[in-house]
C-alpha positions as MATLAB code, in Angstrom:
seq = 'XXXXXXXXXXXXXXXXXXXXXXXXXXXXXXXXXXXXXXXXXXXXXXXXXXXXXXXXXXXXXXXXXXXXXXXXXXXXXXXXXXXXXXXXXXXXXXXXXXXXXXXXXXXXXXXXXXXXXXXXXXXXXXXXXXXXXXXXXXXXXXXXXXXXXXXXXXXXXXXXXXXXXXXXXXXXXXXXXXXXXXXXXXXXXXXXXXXXXXXXXXXXXXXXXXXXXXXXXXXXXXXXXXXXXXXXXXXXXXXXXXXXXXXXXXXXXXXXXXXXXXXXXXXXXXXXXXXXXXXXXXXXXXXXXXXXXXXXXXXXXXXXXXXXXXXXXXXXXXXXXXXXXXXXXXXXXXXXXXXXXXXXXXXXXXXXXXXXXXX';
ca = [
      -6.919    0.444   -8.842;
      -3.722    2.754   -8.661;
      -0.994    1.943  -10.037;
       2.374    3.041  -10.644;
       4.978    3.700  -13.873;
       6.269    0.103  -14.602;
       9.750    1.046  -14.964;
       9.250    2.082  -11.252;
       7.628   -1.756  -10.581;
      10.478   -2.957  -11.817;
      13.459   -1.399  -10.549;
      11.938   -1.810   -6.764;
      10.694   -5.430   -7.531;
      14.503   -6.427   -7.804;
      15.396   -4.009   -4.554;
      16.963   -5.857   -1.530;
      17.331   -3.741    1.094;
      21.118   -3.432    0.507;
      20.769   -2.907   -3.165;
      18.464   -0.216   -2.096;
      20.984    1.655   -0.356;
      23.078    1.689   -3.921;
      20.148    2.338   -6.141;
      18.653    5.480   -4.620;
      20.259    8.670   -3.736;
      22.193    8.612   -0.337;
      22.242   12.701   -0.207;
      20.023   13.578    2.728;
      19.093   17.012    0.724;
      17.475   15.165   -2.404;
      15.917   12.293   -0.224;
      14.302   14.851    2.134;
      12.786   16.873   -0.783;
      11.425   13.248   -2.790;
       9.897   12.560    0.778;
       8.218   15.529    0.924;
       6.778   15.077   -2.653;
       5.577   11.281   -1.581;
       3.264   12.650    0.655;
       0.895   12.516   -2.195;
       0.689    9.038   -1.379;
      -0.656    9.026    1.737;
      -3.902    7.195    2.235;
      -5.093    6.890    5.810;
      -4.101    9.211    8.848;
      -4.141   13.074    9.289;
      -1.594   14.938    7.377;
      -0.309   17.031   10.569;
       0.245   16.115   13.936;
      -2.040   18.188   16.457;
      -0.773   20.552   18.661;
      -0.242   19.269   22.171;
      -2.701   20.480   25.070;
      -0.492   22.228   27.419;
       0.727   19.951   30.717;
       0.030   16.654   28.873;
       2.261   14.068   27.539;
       2.141   12.407   23.958;
       2.459    8.797   23.878;
       2.832    7.174   21.066;
       3.683    4.034   19.147;
       5.098    2.815   16.085;
       6.456   -0.112   14.171;
       9.224    1.097   12.529;
       9.609   -2.145    9.641;
      12.881   -3.816   10.136;
      15.168   -0.717   11.908;
      18.251   -2.950   11.593;
      21.622   -1.607   11.372;
      24.708   -2.122    9.222;
      26.633   -4.068   12.086;
      26.550   -8.116   11.581;
      25.026   -9.951   14.866;
      26.825  -13.271   14.556;
      23.650  -14.685   16.319;
      21.563  -14.946   13.443;
      22.378  -16.906   10.830;
      20.594  -18.837    7.708;
      17.271  -17.519    7.016;
      17.144  -14.642    9.878;
      20.841  -13.543    8.610;
      20.450   -9.853    9.065;
      24.024   -8.305    7.462;
      21.659   -7.275    4.338;
      18.934   -5.998    6.704;
      20.341   -2.576    7.007;
      17.302   -0.544    6.776;
      17.654    2.181    3.801;
      18.564    5.432    4.332;
      15.540    7.099    2.431;
      13.307    4.867    4.575;
      15.097    6.245    7.891;
      14.788    9.440    6.646;
      11.055    9.171    6.145;
      10.619    7.385    9.935;
      12.613   10.431   11.148;
      10.198   12.855    9.371;
       7.283   11.485   10.743;
       8.774   11.166   14.023;
       9.881   14.934   14.382;
       6.180   15.539   13.398;
       4.577   13.315   15.879;
       6.825   15.135   18.266;
       5.742   12.396   21.303;
       7.064   12.462   24.592;
       6.960    8.559   25.116;
       7.120    6.562   21.823;
       7.381    3.204   21.479;
       8.623    1.635   18.996;
       8.272   -2.202   17.563;
      10.762   -4.593   14.904;
      13.932   -2.677   15.959;
      16.977   -4.900   16.269;
      18.677   -3.905   19.249;
      19.512   -1.304   22.172;
      22.610   -0.376   20.142;
      20.730    0.106   16.737;
      17.873    2.267   18.469;
      20.617    4.063   20.076;
      22.657    4.586   16.986;
      19.598    5.759   14.777;
      18.592    8.142   18.254;
      22.280    9.869   18.115;
      22.356    9.977   14.275;
      18.901   11.691   13.575;
      17.160   12.020   16.695;
      19.804   13.808   19.065;
      18.093   17.367   19.459;
      14.734   15.629   20.414;
      15.379   15.108   24.076;
      15.232   11.814   23.927;
      17.527   10.930   26.888;
      15.776    7.471   27.896;
      15.893    4.778   25.989;
      15.121    0.700   26.957;
      15.067   -2.303   24.546;
      15.029   -5.992   25.500;
      15.630   -8.847   23.615;
      12.487  -10.171   23.366;
      12.689  -13.991   21.781;
      12.021  -13.506   18.396;
      14.045  -15.314   15.786;
      14.769  -12.605   13.547;
      16.187  -10.463   16.722;
      13.610   -7.735   16.548;
      12.402   -6.360   19.759;
       9.889   -3.647   21.275;
      11.394   -0.325   22.867;
      11.286    2.614   24.235;
      12.544    6.368   23.679;
      11.554    8.576   26.316;
      11.822   12.354   27.665;
      10.650   11.207   30.845;
      12.754    8.665   32.857;
      12.622    5.052   32.594;
      12.324    3.678   35.878;
      11.742    0.059   35.565;
      12.322   -1.974   32.704;
      11.265   -5.866   32.045;
      10.040   -8.638   29.450;
       9.241  -12.393   29.786;
      11.039  -14.025   26.604;
       9.697  -17.432   25.757;
       7.623  -17.631   28.659;
       5.139  -20.581   28.297;
       1.575  -19.674   27.374;
       0.079  -23.428   27.792;
      -0.692  -25.564   25.276;
       1.329  -26.364   22.018;
       1.403  -25.822   18.339;
      -1.038  -27.664   16.132;
      -0.247  -29.652   13.329;
      -1.336  -27.840   10.709;
      -1.145  -23.796    9.899;
      -4.124  -23.005    7.771;
      -5.812  -24.977    5.125;
      -3.293  -27.370    3.887;
       0.241  -25.862    5.469;
       2.380  -27.392    7.951;
       2.996  -26.209   11.139;
       6.793  -25.398   11.676;
       6.263  -25.511   15.498;
       3.691  -28.244   15.505;
       4.193  -29.928   19.054;
       6.019  -27.177   20.692;
       4.897  -25.112   23.728;
       3.588  -22.094   22.840;
       5.377  -19.105   24.100;
       5.695  -15.209   23.751;
       6.733  -15.301   20.255;
       7.936  -11.582   21.033;
       7.792  -11.167   24.581;
       5.631   -7.869   25.964;
       8.082   -4.898   27.140;
       7.228   -3.462   30.144;
       8.066    0.466   30.834;
       7.365    1.924   33.921;
       7.791    5.920   33.542;
       7.795    8.754   35.849;
       5.685   11.743   34.839;
       6.260   13.453   37.948;
       8.933   15.375   39.374;
      11.428   14.385   41.945;
       9.495   15.652   44.533;
       6.315   14.104   43.518;
       6.750   11.237   41.509;
       4.033    9.752   39.178;
       4.128    6.439   37.864;
       2.672    5.126   34.297;
       2.978    1.601   33.163;
       3.043    0.741   29.264;
       2.985   -2.756   28.116;
       4.619   -2.805   24.565;
       3.572   -5.337   22.620;
       4.216   -6.909   18.947;
       1.721   -9.817   18.556;
       2.376  -12.938   16.228;
       1.662  -11.861   13.104;
       0.292  -13.943    9.657;
      -3.396  -14.851    8.799;
      -3.382  -18.338   10.103;
      -1.786  -17.195   13.697;
      -4.825  -16.091   15.433;
      -4.374  -19.431   18.090;
      -0.834  -17.765   18.723;
      -2.054  -14.412   19.205;
      -4.964  -15.438   21.491;
      -2.261  -17.331   23.909;
       0.038  -14.616   24.004;
      -3.029  -11.994   24.793;
      -4.029  -14.028   27.509;
      -0.705  -14.133   28.839;
      -0.455  -10.827   28.826;
      -3.609  -10.342   30.609;
      -2.472  -12.271   33.459;
       0.620  -10.389   33.567;
      -1.225   -7.020   33.396;
      -3.650   -8.193   36.431;
      -1.084   -9.071   38.643;
       0.462   -5.291   38.132;
      -2.850   -4.178   38.829;
      -3.444   -6.202   41.760;
      -0.083   -4.859   43.027;
      -0.836   -1.305   41.841;
      -4.704   -0.840   41.517;
      -4.425    3.018   40.779;
      -1.561    2.628   38.717;
      -2.607    4.146   35.143;
      -1.912    1.350   32.528;
      -1.848    1.523   28.519;
      -0.841   -1.628   26.251;
       0.346   -0.046   22.756;
       1.463   -1.742   20.322;
       1.224   -4.012   16.760;
      -1.380   -6.088   18.028;
      -1.415   -7.764   14.406;
      -5.330   -8.158   14.991;
      -8.407   -5.734   14.463;
     -10.746   -5.009   17.789;
     -13.348   -7.720   17.057;
     -10.566  -10.403   17.264;
     -10.823  -12.516   20.280;
      -6.861  -11.738   21.030;
      -8.089   -7.863   21.567;
     -11.112   -8.557   22.711;
      -9.594  -10.606   25.641;
      -7.888   -7.231   26.731;
     -10.709   -5.750   26.525;
     -13.013   -8.226   28.251;
     -10.263   -7.947   31.038;
     -10.851   -4.165   31.494;
      -9.173   -2.164   29.307;
     -10.488    0.368   27.004;
      -9.811    0.768   23.178;
      -8.973    4.495   22.553;
     -10.500    4.587   19.065;
     -13.570    2.496   19.371;
     -15.992    5.144   18.814;
     -13.775    5.715   15.508;
     -13.445    2.776   13.996;
     -15.332    2.964   10.665;
     -13.417    6.481   10.363;
     -10.401    6.482    7.736;
      -8.124    8.860    9.464;
      -7.638    6.208   12.122;
      -6.480    3.380    9.828;
      -2.969    2.260   11.001;
      -1.996    0.018    8.591;
      -1.089    0.515    4.974;
      -3.520   -2.889    4.446;
      -6.356   -0.653    5.228;
      -6.797   -2.210    8.927;
      -6.365   -0.854   12.480;
      -4.304   -2.988   14.242;
      -1.739   -0.664   15.957;
      -3.544    0.117   18.791;
      -3.692    1.546   22.365;
      -5.839    0.160   24.977;
      -5.895    2.323   28.585;
      -7.400    0.704   31.859;
      -9.885    2.597   34.107;
      -6.869    4.846   36.046;
      -5.504    5.697   31.982;
      -8.455    6.299   30.929;
      -9.269    9.075   32.847;
      -6.331   10.674   31.847;
      -6.192   10.130   28.255;
      -7.527   13.056   26.380;
      -9.454   10.244   23.747;
     -10.669   12.924   21.025;
      -7.039   13.920   20.776;
      -5.914   10.266   19.832;
      -4.913   10.374   15.990;
      -2.833    8.331   13.594;
      -0.205   10.216   11.809;
      -0.461    9.496    7.621;
       2.714    8.544    6.196;
       3.225    7.555    2.516;
       1.769    4.168    1.650;
       2.084    1.933   -1.482;
      -0.983    2.168   -4.055;
      -4.228    0.560   -3.075;
      -3.830   -2.914   -4.645;
      -0.039   -3.359   -5.215;
       1.510   -5.025   -2.382;
       5.227   -5.256   -0.999;
       6.208   -7.979   -3.068;
       5.613   -5.552   -6.279;
       7.020   -2.420   -4.384;
       9.418   -3.581   -1.460;
      10.952   -0.373   -1.155;
      10.130    3.426   -2.262;
      11.097    6.924   -1.599;
       8.354    8.439    1.087;
       8.342    4.635    2.566;
       8.730    4.762    5.900;
       7.124    2.095    7.080;
       3.774   -0.440    6.495;
       2.453    1.091   10.011;
       1.697    4.441   10.975;
       2.405    5.968   14.277;
      -0.758    6.110   16.869;
      -0.556    8.720   19.864;
      -2.978    9.738   22.572;
      -2.344   12.546   24.857;
      -1.953   12.046   28.298;
      -2.652   14.722   31.419;
      -0.657   13.522   34.651;
      -1.833   14.570   37.816;
      -0.881   13.785   41.453;
      -4.194   11.684   42.983;
      -2.731    9.051   44.706;
       0.073    8.010   42.058;
       2.559    8.971   44.046;
       5.547    6.682   45.296;
       8.592    4.892   44.400;
       8.559    2.949   41.301;
       8.238   -1.272   41.399;
      11.477   -2.392   43.020;
];
């Protein structure tokens, strides 16, 4: 097991996000140099994003790990008070470095506080990257986090289903001996999927792709909840595919589950393909510092025909050493997120996909 200097562990273990703002350098030049030096702490994924083939659109998903701004949200209080949750500058700069290396045309993100927070982040750090189109809607999460999209291509439709009932009620127990806080309540989306339709074509020849950005319930004992969320999402997806049978659809995001879990199998059984299925044993496609592949990109048949599966990749960033948890080391210079960006290149074409966006 690799360890860090005791002094660093002692410092980091005492840091809240607010304290981190004061304890680390606030000089971007200093931080960028230190972030680059932290590349040695990368354990999974590739170090450099591959070149994007001519004529393709790069679509990616990335859990940004609590991208909160420094504005107090009056709707959040008590255990969910957000005033001290501002993402530290050194983490934001590490995220920016990863996003710039990724160079996605469409970037789907999770754990964003709000449209305002994401817009501020884009304008401050990514203003030259062409992300003119942005979408983020409240997803129903009690912490206030939601999924969002930054895109160089026009977003023509945005929709979600916060707190949509999924059938059934929460069980009494959570795990072997824990009381379930939600016991007896109807099961709903913990964070609604975000549907975004994007036009990859031209004004004369529109070409629409639909992205379902998910962030399923976390927690070892929340499998029953993820299973219900997946079943509910598949119902929405089936309705979409009945209405637009030739429409390419990608389901992507933080599934908080591996491909063999029931929740992911629900999508696969509904006709979606796991882009990385043939590379499951490869460390280069691990997407979380825990050593799990839980950030996925799933494609329906029309999308699968246009996805360059061999080009798909996970971009590695600095991670805590093996055996050291976030409780021991909440943050450090170089940390962008506990998740890594996952990307695929998509080749648009015009075979019957032209037409107006969803009304």
